[in-house]
N, C-alpha and C positions, 0 to 999 in steps of 0.2 A: 280330509276325510279320515276318521279315526281308524286305527288298525283293528282288524278282527281280534276278538278274544281267543287266546290260545287255550284249547282244552285237550288234555291227554285222553287216551283211550281207556275206558273203564272195562275191566274184565270181571264179570260176575262169575265166580268159580264155585262149583258145588260138586260133591261126590254123592251119588245116588244109586239106589237099587230099586228096580221095579218102577212104579208110578210116582215114587217120592212121597212127599207129605205137604204140610202146610207151607213150609218155606218156598215151595215151587210157585205158589200163587203170588207171594210177595216178589220173588225174583222176576217172574215172567211179566207180570203187570207193571212192576217198577221199571223194568227195562223199556217197555213200550212208552211209559211216561217220560223217562229221561231222553229216549231217542227223539220223541216229538219235540223236545226242547233243545235239540241240537247237540246233545252229548254223543260223541263217538263211543259206541258200546257194543260189546259182544258177551253172550253167555257161553261159558265153557262148562260142559258137563263131563265128569268122569264116571263111567259106569261099567259093570262087568260085561265081558264078551257074551254075545248070544243072549242078552237080556231083552227078550221080545217086548216086555211090558214097558221098556223105556220109550217105545214108539209113541206112547200116549203123550209123553212130554214133548216129543218132536212135533206131533200133530198140533198140540196147543201153541207151540212157538210159531208154527206156520200160520195158524189162525190169527194170531196177534201180530204177525209180520215183524217178528223180532229175530235178530241174527243169533243162531245157535251153532256152536262148534262142539262136536262130541268126540271124546277119546275113549277107546276101550282101555280099561284099567284092570290089571290082573292081580291087584293086591298091594300090600305095603311096600314090597321090594321090586315093583315093576319100574325099572329105570328107563324103559322106553317112554313111559308117561312123562318123566322128568325131562328127557331130551326134547320131546315134542313141545312141552310147555316152554322150555328155554328158547327153542327156535321161534315160537310164537311171540313171546315178549320181546325178544331181540328184534324181530321184524317190525313190531309195532312201535318200539322205541320208548317213548314216555308213557308210562302205564300207571293207572290206579288199580291195584289188585284188590278186589273186594271178595274175600272168602266168606263162606257160609257154613262151614263145618270144620272139624278138627283136621282132616287130611288136607283140605283146600288151604287152610291157614298154615299148616306145617310146610306145604309145598311153596307157598308164597314167601314164608320166612326164609326158606332155604334158597330159593331162586334170587331173592333180594341180595344175597351175598355175591352173586356173580353178575346180576343185572339190576342195579339200583332202581327201586320202584317205590311209590307211595303205597303203604300197606293199610288197608281198612278191613275190618271184620265185623259182621253182624252175628252176634251170639243169639241163636234162636232157642237154645236150651240144651240140656244134657239128659240123656235117657237114664234108664235104670243101671245102677252100678254093678256090673259083673267084673271079675278080676281083670280080664284083658281090657275091657272098655274103660275101667278105672285108670289103667296105665295110659291109654290113649288120651283120656281127658287131662291127665297130669301133664303130658307132653304138650297138649293143646294150650293149656294155661301158661306154660313156660314160654311158648312161642308168642303168645299174645302180649307178653311184656315188651317185646321188640316192635310192636305195631305202632303206627302213627295215630290211629284212632280205633277204638273198640265200641261198637254200638250194641247196646243191650235192649231187648224188647220188654223187659220188666225190671222193676226195682230189685227184686230178689236175685235176678241174674247179675245185675250190676254189683250188688253186695258180695255175691259169690266171687266175681272177678277180682274185686278189691281185696277180699280175704286171701286170694291166691297170689297176691303180690303184683297185680297189674295196677299201674299208677292211676289214682282217681282222676288225675288231670286229663287222661286220654279216654276215660270211660264216659260215654254218652248214653242217656236214656232216650230210646226212640221206639215207642210202642208200634205194633202192627196197626193197620187201618183197613177199613172196608168201605166199598162203594155202596152207600145206603139206597141209591136209586136202582142199582142192579139187584141188590138183595132187599126187596121190598115185601111186605106181608101179602099173602094171597088174598084174593077177594072172597074165597070160600075154602076152608080146610076140607069140608065135606067133598067138594068137587075134586080137590087135589087127591084125596084118598081114592075116589072112584077111578081117576085116571091111572092110578097104580094098581087097580084091581082089588082094592080093599073096600069092605062095606063102609058106607059113610058114617055109620054109628059106631064103628070100631075105634076104641081109644088106642092111639099110636104113640109109643115111646121110641125115640130114635137116637142114633149115634152116627156121626160122620167123622172119618179120619183114618189114619193108618192103623192097621191091625197089628199092634206091637205090644211087647210086654209092659212098657211103662203106661199104657192106656188102661190096663187092668180091666179088660172087658169081662173077665171071669166074675168080678163083683157085680157087674151089670146083670149077667145071666143068673147069678144066685139071687139077686134082688127080684128079678122077674119070677123065678121059681117061688119065692116067698109070696109075691102077689097072687099067683095062681092058687097057692095053698090057702090063702085068705079069701078066695072067691072073687078076686079082682081080675077080670079078663082083659088083657091088653095084647097088642101085637107089637113086636119090636122090629124096627128096620135098622140093620147095621150096615152102613155104607162105607166101603173102603176095601183096601187090599193090603196084605202084609204077612209077615212070617208066622203069626200065630193063628192063621185061618184054620188049619187042621185041628189045632187044639180047641178052638171054639166049636168046631163041628162035634168033637168028642164031648164037650161040656153040655152042648145042646141035647145030645142023645142021653147023657147021664141024667139030666133033669126032665127028660121027656118033653122038650120044648119044640119039637120039630114043627108042630102046627102053629106055633106062636112067634117064631123068629124067622126073619128073612135075612140071609147073608147076601146082600145085593151085589157085592163086588165094587170095583172102582166105577165111579160115575163122573164123567168129564164135567157135567153140570149137576151139582147136588141140589139145586133149588127146588125141583119138583118133590124131593124127599123132605126137605125142611118144611115145605108148604103143607105136607100131609101130617106133620108131627104135632101132637098135643103137648108133648114134653120132650125136650132135648136133654140127654144125660151125658155128662163127661166125667167118668170115674177115675181120672188119671192119678198116678202116683207121683209123677213129676211133670211140670209144664213150664214153658216160657210164658208167652201170651198167645193163646191158641187162635188161629185164624177161624177155625170152625165155630168157636164160641162167639166171635164177633159176627159171623154170618148168621148164626141161629138167632142171636139177639136182634140183629138188624131186621130179621124177618118176623120179629115179635113172637118168637117161640119161647114159652116159659122154660127156664133152664134149671137143672139140678146138677151141681158140679162140686168137685172136691176142693177143699181149702188148701191148695198147693200152688207154688210158683206165683205167676202173675194173675191167676184166676180171681183172687179177691179184689184186684184192681177193677175188674169188670162186674163181678157178681157181688153186690152188696146184699148180704143176707136179709131177706124179707122185703127188699126194695126193688132190686133188678133181677132177682132169682133166689135160689135156695142153695146154701152151702152145707156140705156134709164132710165128715172126716174120711180120708182115703181108706179103702178096704172095708168099709162098713156097709154091708149089703142090707142089713136091717134098716139103717137110716135111709138108704137109697129107696127101699121099698116104701117106707113110711112117707117120704117126701113126695114120691110119685103118686101114692094113694091119695094124699091130701089135695094135691093139685087136680087130680082127676075128679075128686069129689066136690071141689069148689071152683067151678069154671070162672066165676066172676073174679076171684083172687088170681087165678091163673092168667086170665086176660089182662088184668091190671099189671101183673109182673111183666108180662110180655111187652105191653105198651111202654112201661117205664124203661125196660131194657133197650128198646129201640130208640127212645128219646136220648138216653144216656150215650149210647154208641154214636148216634148221629151228631151229638154235640161235641164229643171228646175224641172220637176215633175215626174221623173221615180219612179216606185213602189219600186224597189230594193234600190234606194238611200234613200227613206223614211224609209224603214225597217232597213237599216244599221244605220241610225241616231237613230231610236228607240232602237235598240240593244245597242248602246253606252249609252243611257239614263238608260237602265236596268242595264248595268254593273256598271255605276256610282252609282246607288242606292245600289248595292251589297257592295260597298266600304264604305258606311256610317257607322259611329260608332254604331248606333242603330241596324243596321242589323247584323254587325259582333258580337255584344254582344248576340243577339238572336241565331245566328248560333252556337256560342261557348258555350252558356249557357246550 
């Protein structure tokens, strides 16, 4: 009888505030996928004390029946977090540390010095560069040079990693994926609007995601104001939570958009909102490969998005959506107006987008590729030596 295959414990490590963002979907669903295939796995979340919004992530983990360990973390110099993590990896023994942000990766790199582990990172993207954040990103890229494998969700992120001195031989391209059966087009957008309390005839523009500076939602609101000035009546659904919410409130009042914009807040299930949208807009300044864009395209919503990061991988201008330059509210307004005025073209773009995502970005395909990366790491001499030692 053949001996069972030895598998180390995977630790999916992430630092988060509030309800998190797109990476949470990949981490939580990916953990369920790997657990179902026999991988010992835990999610480890570091979050600020008394962060009540974190309970949203805990609830989602319980729904998916995936193991989650949460540590309260009081900032960059909280050595209690380091001690707790050290005790955890020492207890587990042979570990694949899979970090998902700069702090998780820096902690993995540091702990590896005292408890050898296999180091894997998924680079989801880097936000807008403020001075302090720029320093954190610099440290992050230095740490990644010492990892066993670095997974990048878009070619632009892989190129950025290589420019930062991370060896090309350890940089893998692994785009995000979406379950196209779960995110399927609605039978009727009009019915979806009614269920949200909107008139069936009301044109709806939407955004789903974290409310943060790099998403540049001010450009979306300025574009809406232009549409109103030109006599194009639309309603905007902005779904998500984040640090710029109050700033958005102020901008909405500044442009007198109170009757035309709904700040929905966090939605555990965004599908009813996608279903009601005639156009999905993503005005980001920086991106990796956005999960929300995959979801909107899977639901055949026509998209207008900025030409940044990994977005052009998904949105082929005039074929699977419309691309605009970042910060250009006039181009955003023009693109939305054209799609609203030509519903046949809008529907064609939405259908083409769904076909493209279904063919190239299925979630199962992504996870099968990640599993091959994990199995390849298990065959490296350093891992075999730790296993047999």
